[in-house]
C-alpha positions in Angstrom: 16.8 9.6 -3.8 18.4 6.3 -4.6 16.9 4.5 -7.6 15.0 7.4 -9.1 17.6 8.5 -11.7 16.3 12.0 -11.7 18.3 15.0 -12.8 18.5 18.6 -11.6 16.8 19.8 -14.8 14.0 17.3 -14.5 13.3 18.4 -10.9 11.8 16.6 -7.9 8.1 16.5 -8.5 7.1 14.4 -11.6 5.1 11.3 -10.8 7.5 9.1 -12.7 10.1 9.8 -10.1 7.9 8.8 -7.2 8.9 6.3 -4.6 8.7 2.6 -5.3 6.5 0.5 -3.2 8.3 -1.3 -0.3 9.5 -4.6 -1.7 10.1 -7.9 0.2 13.7 -8.2 -1.1 13.2 -12.0 -1.2 13.8 -14.3 -4.2 10.7 -15.4 -6.1 9.0 -18.5 -4.7 10.1 -21.5 -6.9 6.5 -22.8 -7.0 5.3 -19.5 -8.6 8.2 -19.6 -11.0 7.1 -23.1 -12.1 3.5 -21.9 -12.6 4.5 -18.9 -14.7 6.9 -21.0 -16.8 4.2 -23.5 -17.5 2.0 -20.8 -18.9 4.7 -18.9 -20.8 3.6 -20.4 -24.1 0.0 -19.1 -23.7 -0.8 -16.7 -26.6 -4.4 -15.8 -25.9 -4.9 -12.6 -23.9 -7.1 -12.4 -20.8 -10.4 -10.7 -21.4 -11.0 -7.2 -19.9 -11.6 -7.7 -16.1 -9.9 -11.1 -16.1 -10.8 -14.7 -17.1 -12.9 -17.0 -15.0 -9.9 -18.8 -13.3 -8.5 -15.6 -11.7 -11.9 -14.3 -10.7 -13.0 -17.6 -9.2 -9.7 -17.8 -7.3 -10.3 -14.2 -6.0 -13.7 -15.3 -4.7 -12.2 -18.2 -2.8 -9.5 -15.8 -1.4 -12.2 -13.4 -0.1 -14.4 -16.3 1.1 -11.6 -17.4 3.4 -11.7 -13.9 4.9 -15.4 -13.8 5.5 -16.5 -12.0 2.3 -18.7 -14.2 0.2 -18.1 -13.2 -3.4 -19.4 -14.2 -6.9 -17.2 -14.0 -10.0 -19.6 -11.6 -11.7 -18.8 -9.1 -9.0 -15.0 -9.3 -9.5 -12.6 -7.7 -12.0 -8.9 -8.2 -12.4 -6.3 -5.8 -13.9 -2.6 -5.3 -14.4 -1.9 -3.8 -10.9 -3.9 -1.8 -8.4 -3.2 1.6 -10.1 -4.9 0.5 -13.3 -7.9 -0.9 -11.5 -8.2 2.2 -9.2 -8.0 4.5 -12.2 -10.8 2.5 -13.9 -13.1 2.5 -10.9 -12.6 6.2 -10.2 -13.2 7.0 -13.9 -16.3 4.9 -13.8 -17.8 6.3 -10.6 -17.1 10.0 -11.1 -16.9 12.9 -8.6 -14.2 14.2 -6.4 -12.3 12.0 -3.9 -11.6 12.1 -0.2 -8.3 10.7 1.0 -6.6 10.4 4.4 -3.5 12.4 5.0 -0.9 10.8 4.7 -1.9 8.3 2.0 -0.1 6.1 -0.5 2.0 8.0 -3.0 0.2 6.8 -6.0 -3.4 7.6 -4.9 -3.4 11.4 -5.4 -1.9 11.3 -9.0 -4.7 8.9 -10.0 -7.4 11.3 -8.9 -5.7 14.3 -10.6 -5.0 12.4 -13.8 -8.8 12.1 -14.2 -9.2 15.8 -13.7 -10.9 15.3 -10.4 -10.1 17.1 -7.1 -8.5 15.3 -4.2 -9.3 16.4 -0.7 -7.0 15.1 2.1 -8.4 14.6 5.6 -6.2 14.2 8.7 -6.0 10.7 10.2 -6.6 10.0 13.9 -3.6 10.1 16.3 -3.8 6.3 16.8 -3.4 5.2 13.2 -3.2 6.0 9.6 -5.2 4.6 6.7 -8.6 6.1 7.6 -9.7 9.7 8.0 -10.8 11.2 11.3 -14.6 10.8 11.1 -15.4 14.3 12.3 -12.9 15.9 10.1 -14.2 13.9 7.2 -17.8 15.1 7.7 -16.7 18.7 8.1 -14.5 18.6 5.0 -17.3 17.1 2.9 -19.7 19.8 4.1 -17.2 22.6 3.4 -16.3 21.2 -0.1 -20.0 20.9 -1.1 -20.6 24.5 0.1 -17.7 25.6 -2.1 -19.2 23.8 -5.1 -17.2 20.6 -5.0 -18.6 17.1 -5.7 -17.1 14.5 -3.3 -18.4 11.1 -4.0 -15.7 8.6 -3.1 -13.6 7.9 0.0 -10.3 6.0 -0.4 -9.0 4.3 2.7 -6.7 1.4 3.7 -7.1 -1.3 6.4 -3.4 -1.9 6.5 -1.7 1.3 5.6 1.1 2.5 3.5 2.9 4.7 4.5 2.2 4.5 8.3 2.4 0.7 8.6 -0.6 0.8 10.9 -3.9 -1.1 11.1 -6.9 1.0 12.1 -8.6 -0.5 15.2 -12.1 -1.9 14.4 -13.9 1.0 16.2 -11.9 3.6 14.2 -12.7 1.9 10.9 -16.4 1.6 11.8 -16.6 5.3 12.7 -14.9 6.2 9.4 -17.4 4.0 7.5 -20.4 5.4 9.3 -19.2 8.9 8.5 -18.8 8.0 4.8 -22.2 6.5 4.8 -23.7 9.6 6.4 -21.9 11.8 3.8 -23.1 9.6 0.9 -19.6 8.5 -0.1 -18.8 5.3 -1.9 -15.8 3.6 -0.2 -12.9 2.0 -2.0 -10.8 0.0 0.5 -7.2 -0.8 -0.5 -6.5 -4.0 1.2 -3.2 -4.9 -0.6 -1.2 -5.0 2.7 -3.9 -6.9 4.7 -1.9 -10.2 4.6 1.3 -8.5 5.6 0.2 -8.0 9.2 3.2 -8.8 11.5 1.2 -10.4 14.3 -2.0 -11.8 12.8 -3.1 -13.4 16.0 -3.0 -10.1 17.9 -4.2 -7.7 15.1 -7.8 -7.8 14.0 -8.3 -6.6 10.4 -11.8 -5.8 9.2 -13.0 -4.7 5.8 -15.4 -1.9 5.1 -17.2 -4.4 2.8 -18.4 -6.1 6.0 -19.8 -2.9 7.4 -21.1 -1.3 4.1 -22.0 -4.3 1.9 -23.8 -2.0 -0.7 -21.4 0.9 -0.5 -17.8 -0.5 -0.5 -15.4 -2.0 -3.0 -12.3 -3.9 -2.0 -9.0 -3.5 -4.0 -6.1 -6.0 -3.6 -2.8 -5.6 -5.4 -1.3 -9.1 -5.4 2.3 -7.8 -5.3 1.5 -6.6 -1.8 1.9 -10.1 -0.4 1.5 -12.9 -2.9 3.3 -12.0 -6.2 6.6 -10.4 -7.1 6.3 -6.7 -8.0 7.4 -7.4 -11.6 4.3 -9.6 -12.2 1.5 -6.9 -12.0 -1.9 -8.2 -11.1 -4.7 -7.0 -8.9 -8.3 -7.8 -8.2 -11.3 -5.7 -7.1 -14.5 -6.8 -5.4 -17.7 -4.8 -6.2 -20.8 -4.8 -4.0 -23.0 -7.7 -5.0 -26.2 -5.6 -5.2 -28.4 -4.8 -8.2 -28.0 -1.0 -7.6 -24.2 -1.3 -8.1 -24.0 -3.6 -11.2 -23.4 -0.6 -13.4 -20.1 0.2 -11.6 -18.5 -3.1 -12.7 -19.8 -2.7 -16.2 -18.4 0.9 -16.5 -15.1 -0.2 -15.0 -14.8 -2.9 -17.6 -15.4 -0.3 -20.2 -12.5 1.8 -18.9 -10.2 -1.3 -18.7 -11.2 -2.2 -22.3 -10.6 1.4 -23.6 -7.2 1.6 -22.0 -6.1 -2.0 -22.8 -5.5 -2.7 -19.1 -5.6 -6.4 -19.2 -3.6 -8.9 -17.1 -1.0 -10.8 -19.1 -2.0 -14.4 -19.7 0.9 -16.1 -17.9 0.7 -13.7 -15.0 -3.1 -14.4 -14.7 -2.3 -18.1 -14.2 0.3 -17.2 -11.5 -2.2 -14.8 -9.9 -4.9 -17.5 -9.7 -2.4 -19.9 -8.1 -1.3 -17.3 -5.6 -4.9 -16.4 -4.7 -5.6 -20.0 -3.9 -2.8 -19.8 -1.3 -1.1 -23.2 -1.5 0.9 -24.2 1.5 4.1 -22.9 -0.1 2.5 -19.6 -1.1 0.8 -19.0 2.3 3.9 -20.1 4.1 6.2 -17.7 2.3 3.7 -14.8 2.8 3.4 -15.5 6.6 7.2 -16.0 7.0 8.0 -12.8 5.1 5.4 -10.8 7.1 6.9 -12.1 10.4 10.5 -11.3 9.2 9.6 -7.7 8.2 7.8 -7.3 11.5 10.8 -8.3 13.5 13.1 -6.0 11.5 10.6 -3.1 11.6 10.3 -3.4 15.4 14.1 -3.2 15.7 14.2 -0.2 13.4 11.4 1.4 15.5 13.5 0.9 18.6 16.5 2.7 16.9 14.2 5.6 16.0 12.9 6.0 19.5 16.3 5.7 21.1 17.5 8.6 19.0 14.5 10.8 20.0 12.5 10.4 16.8 8.8 9.5 16.7 6.9 6.7 14.9 3.8 4.7 15.5 4.7 1.1 16.2 4.6 -0.7 12.8 1.9 -3.4 12.5 1.9 -4.3 8.8 3.9 -4.1 5.6 7.6 -3.7 4.9 8.2 -0.2 6.2 7.6 2.3 9.0 6.8 6.0 9.0 9.2 8.1 11.0 8.9 11.7 12.2 12.3 13.3 12.7 10.9 16.6 13.8 12.4 16.3 17.3 15.8 16.1 15.5 15.2 19.3 13.6 18.2 21.1 15.1 20.6 18.3 14.2 19.2 18.1 10.7 19.5 21.9 10.3 23.3 21.5 10.7 23.2 19.4 7.5 21.1 21.9 5.7 17.9 19.9 6.0 14.8 22.0 6.7 11.9 20.1 5.1 10.8 16.6 4.0 12.1 17.0 0.5 15.6 17.8 1.7 15.3 15.0 4.4 14.5 12.5 1.6 17.7 13.3 -0.2 20.0 13.6 2.8 18.8 10.5 4.7 18.6 8.4 1.5 22.2 9.2 0.7 23.3 8.3 4.2 21.5 5.0 4.3 22.0 4.1 0.7 18.3 3.2 0.2 15.2 5.1 -0.8 13.7 7.1 2.1 10.8 9.0 0.5 9.7 12.1 2.4 6.3 12.8 3.7 5.5 15.2 0.8 5.3 12.1 -1.4 2.3 10.9 0.7 0.4 14.2 0.7 1.9 15.0 4.1 3.1 18.5 5.1 6.3 19.5 3.5 7.5 21.2 6.6 7.1 18.1 8.8 10.3 16.1 8.8 8.7 12.7 8.0 10.0 9.8 5.9 9.0 6.3 5.1 11.8 3.8 5.9 11.6 0.4 4.2 12.7 -2.8 5.9 13.7 -4.6 2.7 17.1 -3.0 2.4 17.8 -4.0 6.0 17.6 -7.7 5.2 20.8 -7.8 3.2 22.4 -6.7 -0.1 22.1 -10.0 -2.0 19.3 -12.5 -2.5 21.3 -15.0 -0.5 21.6 -12.7 2.5 17.9 -11.9 2.4 16.9 -15.6 2.1 19.2 -16.3 5.1 17.2 -13.7 7.1 14.0 -15.4 6.1 15.1 -18.8 7.4 17.1 -17.6 10.4 15.7 -18.4 13.9 16.8 -14.9 14.9 17.3 -12.6 11.9 18.6 -9.8 14.1 21.5 -11.9 15.1 22.8 -12.1 11.5 25.8 -9.8 11.0 24.5 -8.2 7.8 21.1 -7.4 9.4 22.7 -6.1 12.6 25.1 -4.0 10.5 22.2 -2.4 8.6 20.3 -1.6 11.9 23.5 -0.2 13.5 24.0 2.1 10.5 20.5 3.4 10.9 21.1 4.0 14.6 24.4 5.7 14.0 23.0 8.1 11.4 20.2 9.0 13.8 22.4 9.3 16.8 24.6 11.8 14.9 21.6 14.1 14.8 20.8 14.0 18.5 
């Protein structure tokens, strides 16, 4: 797969060769560069869990989304993986996850020596487990001696690029509550919804105020990926105060603190100035237009995919093209990852990366590489009235369509 630099002797499986998160492919916002540069001389480190400025900015961020929050119920860390690892380490028990799920979730659970149990998602969307399958899986696991305590889910999903309808999310939360599971909701992609006026995004914290934490990786929408920062919101109830305290213990023990200059940029991004919010909205709309065009190419070739609703990617099922792929020696998702990535010149991680079935010919396609090969081309796509009319965008989409058509 492009960009992984793996070798035959190192093999396919190590976590360090996992797929990168879908990137916007856009230059860093000048306003954020100025904020980071102004703080570059700061020598004092952030305290474990983040200083007041970033935690208070996170409270304002969630307050604008209907979640009243106090700074003492917030922690910050150097990216979502570090925070999730700390929370799971603090809470204990085995973890339930939807199938498919983000590529980095399962390794976090296994690194802690816990067991990860994957539950199928509904036909309509990804991100949340089917509630009936969740209850049955929890029952079976407990009968077999397992200890499921946590459910990870996402309200705007990587890899499927879908947003669970409110009723689906509510049923999953009710099932989690019935099963006695604590919910961790990854909402990193919440602000990358392509059509925010047509897509209602709710948080489990609204439905389970005492039983849900909210995790946001700021590189999902607000910061560049190279500036790692994330925040987590804990339930604001007395019975859950121990969870934040234990999480801070883990962050302290592992040295997982936000870099001082990055913390300043994170606080600025969380306050969503006109420039920051404008870039985020424009980028989400651009990726939505390109994802919809890529979705049309997939359907035209006979492949399957849910309509993308959020993020910078879509999840394609090329099983209907199995005969054409077999002519190229492709028989599973791992082989599809290598073959399609080579044809497109961009990472196309297979479904096995996301805990999906190896035999299912599914891949995640990112829209970032379709925007152009240079920062100038990608910025032109961001500002164009019709990005699909740009020659370099059209050429990328035509290449995708041509590769798929050759399989049909």
